[in-house]
C-alpha positions as CSV (number, residue, x, y, z in Angstrom):
1,M,5.3,0.8,21.0
2,Q,7.7,3.1,19.2
3,K,11.5,2.9,19.3
4,K,14.0,5.6,18.6
5,L,16.5,5.0,15.8
6,T,19.5,7.1,14.8
7,L,20.5,7.0,11.1
8,S,23.4,8.5,9.3
9,I,22.6,9.7,5.8
10,D,24.1,11.9,3.1
11,E,23.6,15.6,3.6
12,E,21.9,16.0,0.3
13,V,19.4,13.3,1.2
14,Y,18.9,14.9,4.6
15,D,18.2,18.3,3.0
16,G,15.8,16.7,0.5
17,L,13.8,15.0,3.2
18,H,13.3,18.3,5.0
19,Q,12.3,20.1,1.8
20,V,10.1,17.5,0.3
21,I,8.6,15.5,3.2
22,G,8.7,18.1,6.0
23,R,10.5,18.2,9.4
24,R,7.8,16.4,11.4
25,R,6.9,13.7,8.9
26,I,10.2,12.1,8.1
27,S,9.9,9.2,10.5
28,R,6.5,8.2,9.2
29,F,7.7,8.5,5.6
30,I,10.7,6.2,6.2
31,E,8.6,3.8,8.3
32,D,6.0,3.5,5.5
33,L,8.8,2.8,2.9
34,V,10.5,0.2,5.0
35,R,7.6,-1.6,6.6
36,P,6.7,-3.9,3.7
37,H,10.3,-5.1,3.4
38,V,10.8,-6.0,7.1
39,T,7.5,-7.2,8.4
40,S,5.9,-10.6,7.7
41,K,2.4,-10.5,6.3
42,D,-0.3,-13.1,7.0
43,L,-1.7,-13.4,3.5
44,E,-4.8,-15.3,4.6
45,E,-5.6,-12.5,7.1
46,E,-5.1,-9.9,4.4
47,Y,-7.5,-11.7,2.1
48,R,-10.0,-12.0,5.0
49,A,-9.8,-8.2,5.6
50,M,-10.3,-7.5,1.9
51,A,-13.4,-9.8,1.7
52,A,-14.9,-8.0,4.8
53,D,-14.8,-4.7,2.9
54,R,-18.4,-4.8,1.5
55,D,-17.9,-1.7,-0.7
56,R,-14.8,-3.1,-2.3
57,E,-16.4,-6.5,-2.9
58,A,-19.5,-4.9,-4.5
59,E,-17.3,-2.9,-6.8
60,A,-15.3,-6.0,-7.7
61,L,-18.5,-8.0,-8.4
62,E,-19.8,-5.2,-10.6
63,W,-16.5,-5.0,-12.5
64,T,-16.4,-8.8,-13.1
65,E,-20.0,-9.0,-14.1
66,A,-19.4,-6.3,-16.7
67,L,-16.5,-8.2,-18.1
68,A,-18.4,-11.5,-18.3
69,G,-20.4,-10.5,-21.4
70,D,-17.3,-9.3,-23.3
71,G,-16.3,-12.8,-24.4
72,F,-19.7,-13.5,-26.0
73,D,-19.3,-10.8,-28.6
74,E,-16.3,-12.3,-30.2
75,A,-16.6,-14.2,-33.4
76,R,-15.3,-17.8,-33.3
């Protein structure tokens, strides 16, 4: 559910938002900036979601496997 919020901001910031972000996208822009600072995250759930991403996991495995051989080339 969405709620309406009224903010007071400097005129220069207001004009910049309209020029850079665009009239119909300001709310989403501000919400995306603020969300990580005001919502709690369930870290375990975030890790679970990342592990469920098979493409990401395959890419991570390929990357780590490629690095595994790097240490064997160094002289001791």
